[in-house]
C-alpha positions as CSV (number, residue, x, y, z in Angstrom):
1,X,115.5,105.1,75.8
2,X,118.9,106.2,75.2
3,X,119.7,107.7,71.7
4,X,122.8,105.7,71.2
5,X,123.1,102.0,69.8
6,X,125.8,99.8,69.6
7,X,128.0,100.8,66.4
8,X,127.8,97.4,64.8
9,X,123.7,97.5,65.4
10,X,123.7,101.0,63.9
11,X,126.0,100.7,61.0
12,X,124.0,97.5,60.1
13,X,120.8,99.2,60.0
14,X,122.2,101.9,57.9
15,X,123.6,99.5,55.5
16,X,120.1,97.9,55.4
17,X,118.3,101.4,54.9
18,X,120.5,102.0,51.9
19,X,119.7,98.9,50.0
20,X,117.6,99.7,46.8
21,X,114.9,97.3,47.6
22,X,114.3,98.9,51.1
23,X,114.1,102.1,49.2
24,X,111.5,100.8,46.9
25,X,109.4,99.4,49.9
26,X,109.8,102.9,51.6
27,X,108.4,104.3,48.3
28,X,105.5,101.9,48.3
29,X,104.5,103.0,51.8
30,X,104.8,106.7,50.8
31,X,102.7,106.3,47.9
32,X,100.1,104.3,49.0
33,X,98.4,105.7,52.2
34,X,95.0,105.8,50.3
35,X,95.2,102.0,49.9
36,X,96.3,101.5,53.2
37,X,93.5,103.7,54.8
38,X,91.1,102.0,52.4
39,X,92.1,98.7,53.9
40,X,91.6,99.9,57.2
41,X,88.0,101.1,56.6
42,X,87.3,97.9,55.1
43,X,88.7,96.0,58.2
44,X,86.7,97.9,61.0
45,X,83.5,97.3,59.0
46,X,83.7,93.4,59.7
47,X,82.7,93.0,63.7
48,X,85.3,91.1,65.6
49,X,83.5,91.0,69.2
50,X,85.3,88.7,71.7
51,X,85.3,85.2,71.1
52,X,83.4,85.8,67.6
53,X,86.5,87.2,65.7
54,X,86.0,84.5,62.5
55,X,84.6,86.8,60.2
56,X,87.4,89.3,60.4
57,X,90.1,86.5,60.3
58,X,88.5,85.1,57.0
59,X,88.8,88.6,55.7
60,X,92.2,88.9,56.6
61,X,93.2,85.4,55.1
62,X,91.9,86.7,52.0
63,X,94.0,90.0,51.8
64,X,97.0,87.6,52.9
65,X,96.3,85.6,49.7
66,X,95.9,88.8,47.5
67,X,99.3,90.0,48.7
68,X,101.0,86.8,48.1
69,X,101.5,85.4,51.6
70,X,101.8,81.5,51.5
71,X,100.4,78.8,53.6
72,X,97.6,81.1,54.5
73,X,94.9,79.5,56.9
74,X,93.0,79.6,60.0
75,X,94.7,77.8,62.8
76,X,93.1,75.9,65.3
77,X,91.9,78.6,67.4
78,X,91.0,81.0,64.7
79,X,94.2,83.1,64.0
80,X,94.8,84.4,60.5
81,X,98.3,82.9,59.6
82,X,100.3,83.6,56.3
83,X,104.1,83.2,55.6
84,X,106.3,85.4,53.6
85,X,109.2,83.2,52.3
86,X,112.8,84.2,53.0
87,X,116.0,82.9,52.0
88,X,116.5,80.1,54.8
89,X,113.9,77.9,56.2
90,X,115.2,77.8,59.9
91,X,114.7,80.5,62.1
92,X,111.6,82.8,61.7
93,X,110.3,86.1,62.8
94,X,106.8,86.6,63.8
95,X,104.8,89.7,63.2
96,X,101.6,89.7,64.9
97,X,98.6,92.1,65.5
98,X,95.3,91.1,67.5
99,X,92.3,91.2,65.5
100,X,89.6,91.3,68.1
101,X,87.7,94.3,69.7
102,X,85.9,94.9,73.1
103,X,82.8,95.7,71.6
104,X,79.9,93.3,71.9
105,X,78.0,91.3,69.1
106,X,75.4,93.9,67.4
107,X,77.4,97.1,68.1
108,X,76.6,99.6,65.2
109,X,79.8,100.2,63.1
110,X,79.6,103.4,61.2
111,X,83.2,103.8,59.6
112,X,83.5,107.7,59.0
113,X,86.5,108.7,57.1
114,X,87.3,112.3,57.1
115,X,90.7,113.4,55.4
116,X,93.4,111.1,57.2
117,X,90.9,110.8,60.3
118,X,88.8,107.5,60.7
119,X,86.1,107.2,63.5
120,X,84.9,103.7,64.2
121,X,84.9,101.2,66.9
122,X,88.1,99.6,67.1
123,X,89.5,102.2,64.3
124,X,92.7,102.4,66.4
125,X,92.8,99.4,68.7
126,X,93.7,97.5,66.6
127,X,92.6,98.6,63.4
128,X,95.9,100.1,63.0
129,X,98.0,97.2,64.0
130,X,96.0,94.8,61.9
131,X,96.3,97.3,58.7
132,X,100.1,97.6,59.2
133,X,100.5,94.0,58.7
134,X,98.8,94.4,55.2
135,X,101.1,97.6,54.4
136,X,104.5,95.7,55.5
137,X,103.4,92.7,53.4
138,X,102.5,94.7,50.4
139,X,105.6,96.6,50.6
140,X,107.7,93.6,50.8
141,X,106.0,92.0,47.8
142,X,106.2,95.3,45.7
143,X,110.2,95.4,46.5
144,X,110.7,92.0,46.0
145,X,112.7,91.8,49.0
146,X,113.8,88.5,50.1
147,X,114.5,88.6,53.6
148,X,117.1,86.3,55.4
149,X,114.5,84.4,57.2
150,X,110.7,83.4,56.8
151,X,108.4,86.0,58.4
152,X,105.1,84.6,59.8
153,X,102.3,87.2,59.8
154,X,99.7,86.7,62.3
155,X,96.2,88.3,62.9
156,X,95.3,86.8,66.4
157,X,92.2,86.3,68.5
158,X,91.8,86.8,72.0
159,X,93.9,89.8,73.1
160,X,91.3,92.0,74.5
161,X,89.5,91.5,78.1
162,X,88.8,87.8,79.0
163,X,90.3,86.6,75.6
164,X,93.2,85.8,78.1
165,X,95.8,86.0,75.1
166,X,94.3,82.8,73.9
167,X,95.5,83.4,70.3
168,X,99.2,83.9,70.9
169,X,99.0,81.4,73.8
170,X,97.8,78.8,71.1
171,X,100.3,79.8,68.6
172,X,103.2,79.0,71.0
173,X,101.5,75.8,72.3
174,X,100.6,74.3,68.9
175,X,102.0,76.0,66.0
176,X,104.6,73.9,63.9
177,X,106.5,77.5,63.9
178,X,106.7,78.0,67.6
179,X,110.2,76.4,68.2
180,X,111.7,78.6,65.5
181,X,110.7,82.0,66.4
182,X,113.6,84.2,66.8
183,X,112.1,87.1,67.7
184,X,108.2,88.5,67.8
185,X,107.1,92.0,67.0
186,X,103.8,92.7,68.2
187,X,101.8,95.4,66.7
188,X,99.1,97.1,68.8
189,X,97.4,100.7,68.4
190,X,98.9,103.8,67.0
191,X,102.1,105.8,67.7
192,X,105.9,105.4,67.0
193,X,107.8,106.6,70.2
194,X,106.8,104.1,72.5
195,X,107.9,100.4,72.9
196,X,106.8,98.0,75.5
197,X,109.7,95.9,76.5
198,X,108.3,94.5,79.9
199,X,105.4,92.6,80.3
200,X,102.9,93.3,82.9
201,X,101.6,90.2,84.7
202,X,98.3,90.0,85.7
203,X,95.5,87.3,87.0
204,X,91.8,87.7,87.0
205,X,89.4,85.9,89.1
206,X,85.6,85.4,89.3
207,X,84.5,84.9,92.9
208,X,80.9,83.5,93.6
209,X,79.3,83.2,96.9
210,X,76.1,81.4,97.0
211,X,73.5,80.7,99.7
212,X,69.8,79.9,100.3
213,X,68.2,83.4,99.5
214,X,64.9,84.3,100.6
215,X,62.6,87.2,101.7
216,X,64.2,90.1,103.4
217,X,61.7,90.2,106.0
218,X,60.4,86.6,106.7
219,X,63.7,85.2,106.0
220,X,66.1,87.7,107.6
221,X,68.1,85.2,109.5
222,X,69.5,83.6,106.6
223,X,72.8,84.9,105.7
224,X,73.3,87.2,102.7
225,X,76.0,86.5,100.2
226,X,76.4,90.1,99.2
227,X,77.4,90.9,102.8
228,X,79.9,88.0,103.2
229,X,81.6,89.1,99.9
230,X,81.6,92.8,100.9
231,X,83.4,91.6,103.9
232,X,85.9,89.9,102.0
233,X,86.5,92.9,99.4
234,X,87.1,95.3,102.5
235,X,89.7,93.1,103.9
236,X,91.4,93.2,100.4
237,X,91.0,96.9,100.2
238,X,93.1,97.3,103.1
239,X,96.2,95.5,101.8
240,X,99.3,97.3,102.0
241,X,100.5,96.8,98.3
242,X,104.2,97.5,97.5
243,X,105.1,100.5,95.4
244,X,108.2,98.6,94.1
245,X,107.4,96.3,92.4
246,X,104.4,98.0,91.5
247,X,101.3,95.8,92.3
248,X,97.7,96.4,92.1
249,X,94.4,95.0,93.1
250,X,91.0,96.1,91.6
251,X,87.4,94.9,92.0
252,X,86.0,95.5,88.5
253,X,82.3,94.2,88.9
254,X,80.0,93.1,91.8
255,X,76.5,91.4,90.4
256,X,73.7,89.3,92.0
257,X,70.3,89.7,93.5
258,X,66.9,89.9,92.0
259,X,65.2,92.6,94.0
260,X,65.7,95.2,96.7
261,X,63.3,92.9,99.1
262,X,65.0,89.7,98.5
263,X,67.9,88.2,99.9
264,X,70.3,87.0,97.0
265,X,70.9,83.5,96.3
266,X,74.4,84.4,94.7
267,X,76.7,87.3,94.0
268,X,79.7,87.6,92.0
269,X,82.8,89.8,91.8
270,X,85.5,89.9,89.2
271,X,89.1,90.8,90.6
272,X,92.0,91.8,88.5
273,X,95.4,91.8,90.2
274,X,98.8,93.1,88.2
275,X,102.4,93.4,88.8
276,X,105.7,93.3,87.3
277,X,106.7,90.7,89.9
278,X,105.1,87.2,89.6
279,X,105.7,86.5,93.3
280,X,103.2,89.4,94.1
281,X,100.7,87.9,91.9
282,X,101.0,84.6,94.1
283,X,100.5,86.5,97.1
284,X,97.8,88.3,96.0
285,X,95.9,84.8,94.9
286,X,96.5,83.8,98.4
287,X,95.0,86.8,99.9
288,X,91.9,86.6,97.7
289,X,91.5,82.9,98.6
290,X,92.0,83.7,102.5
291,X,89.7,86.8,102.4
292,X,86.7,85.2,100.7
293,X,87.0,81.7,103.0
294,X,87.5,83.7,106.2
295,X,84.3,85.8,105.3
296,X,82.4,82.8,104.6
297,X,83.4,80.8,107.6
298,X,82.5,83.8,109.7
299,X,79.0,84.2,108.4
300,X,78.6,80.3,108.5
301,X,79.5,80.2,112.2
302,X,76.2,81.6,113.3
303,X,73.6,80.1,110.9
304,X,72.0,76.8,110.6
305,X,73.8,74.2,108.5
306,X,71.0,74.2,105.6
307,X,71.4,77.8,105.6
308,X,75.2,78.0,105.0
309,X,76.9,80.0,102.4
310,X,79.3,78.4,99.7
311,X,81.9,80.0,97.6
312,X,83.8,79.2,94.4
313,X,87.1,81.1,93.0
314,X,87.8,80.7,89.4
315,X,90.7,82.1,87.5
316,X,89.4,83.6,84.3
317,X,92.8,85.4,83.1
318,X,96.5,84.8,83.5
319,X,98.9,87.0,81.8
320,X,102.5,86.0,82.6
321,X,105.2,88.7,83.4
322,X,108.3,88.9,81.7
323,X,111.1,91.1,80.3
324,X,113.2,91.9,77.3
325,X,116.7,92.3,78.5
326,X,118.5,95.4,77.0
327,X,121.3,93.5,75.5
328,X,118.9,91.2,73.6
329,X,119.5,91.6,69.8
330,X,115.9,92.8,69.0
331,X,116.2,95.6,71.5
332,X,119.8,96.6,70.2
333,X,118.0,96.7,66.6
334,X,115.3,98.8,67.8
335,X,117.7,101.4,69.6
336,X,119.5,101.3,66.2
337,X,116.4,101.7,64.1
338,X,115.4,104.7,66.2
339,X,118.6,106.2,66.0
340,X,118.6,106.1,62.3
341,X,115.0,107.5,61.9
342,X,115.7,110.1,64.5
343,X,113.1,108.6,66.8
344,X,113.7,109.0,70.6
345,X,111.7,106.0,72.0
346,X,110.2,105.6,75.6
347,X,110.2,102.2,76.9
348,X,107.0,101.1,79.1
349,X,105.4,98.5,80.9
350,X,102.0,97.2,79.6
351,X,100.2,93.9,79.2
352,X,100.0,93.0,75.3
353,X,100.3,89.8,73.3
354,X,104.2,90.1,74.1
355,X,103.6,88.7,77.5
356,X,103.6,85.1,76.2
357,X,106.6,85.0,74.1
358,X,108.5,87.1,76.8
359,X,107.4,84.7,79.4
360,X,108.9,82.0,77.3
361,X,112.2,83.4,76.7
362,X,111.5,84.5,73.2
363,X,112.8,88.1,72.5
364,X,109.6,89.9,71.9
365,X,108.3,93.8,72.3
366,X,105.1,95.5,71.5
367,X,105.1,98.6,69.1
368,X,102.6,101.1,67.7
369,X,101.8,101.0,64.0
370,X,102.3,104.8,63.6
371,X,99.7,107.6,63.2
372,X,97.8,108.9,66.1
373,X,94.7,107.7,67.8
374,X,92.1,108.2,70.7
375,X,88.9,107.5,72.4
376,X,90.2,104.0,72.9
377,X,87.4,101.3,73.4
378,X,84.8,103.9,73.1
379,X,82.3,103.9,69.8
380,X,84.0,107.0,68.8
381,X,87.4,105.6,69.0
382,X,89.6,107.4,66.1
383,X,92.6,106.8,64.2
384,X,94.6,109.6,62.3
385,X,97.1,108.3,59.5
386,X,99.3,111.6,59.9
387,X,102.6,110.2,60.8
388,X,101.9,106.5,60.0
389,X,104.7,106.4,57.4
390,X,107.3,107.0,59.9
391,X,105.8,104.2,62.1
392,X,105.7,101.8,59.0
393,X,109.4,102.4,58.2
394,X,110.2,101.6,61.8
395,X,108.4,98.3,61.6
396,X,109.7,97.4,58.2
397,X,113.5,98.3,59.1
398,X,113.2,96.4,62.7
399,X,111.5,93.5,61.1
400,X,114.4,92.9,58.3
401,X,117.0,93.6,61.1
402,X,115.8,90.8,63.2
403,X,116.0,88.5,60.4
404,X,119.5,89.1,59.5
């Protein structure tokens, strides 16, 4: 990202950062790292496996109330929502962080804190982002900052895996705030030098091929669903995918069968397609359907009618693509904030909760919450709070700038 920003945006950020109350908010962030890390350690101890995030959402609602947010509630899908009131009740700015993890129910959680480093499943993704919600709310309240518009804090469900962005998707379909969002900042993971400004589109499919099954010797004339699906996968593997726009196709899992000496009755595979171009995703959807259908038709042409194979293709994920234009106010504000804080940010393409607002034309981007992290999506995931303060200052300034 260029280090420069429009003079008006840069001067506006300078004036904002010079305000006494903003300094007081910065001071709170500087002096309360121990409190922030305590929240983070407590947070990660509350399990939030896919589709079972309610205990963590309830915990977060409790913290929102303690920090003085208003209208705190669990919405219809289980997002934790709270409002920090501004001077005007028209447009609002949304600050969100996903509360779900990739870890299944029953995963042991032993949050080990050693100095500035926290080790636990989900410590960074997205313990860092959710904790930043609390830190920003606390700093605003301590400094008695009254932003120009309402700020909506949301700890949302359903970002990871097959969650299909259902938390943020629900917000933009059902929330009474949905038509008032002027900008949306997504907090995801650690770091302060990356900004996701382009949403990587993806579609995911569960392909199932079924048949009569049977004994590998006595019923050897019956068709094998594994072989049929394998032929389809091989055909898809030969596709010439474009480098620009970059497009990928992955087969993530293949499951089925009961024994080495049994013809399976069914087999399933999960396909993941990704591209920065929605047209390429449509093309791949057509190719998957064509490859599976052709493979099954080919097999069925030489078997008895009662032994024919059947197939089903179900979409299990749809993350729309989108892009934040460089002339969007939130982008100009980000460049100005980064220039003010002497940060040189790299813009990236990724799949995050920001996909939903960007696809709807709402200015949005995804940021790290400061600090550092690693071992993402493993039980040894870690987060190091060194450098967190700079990331939080960046978020606070950008949030207030988007509201002005």
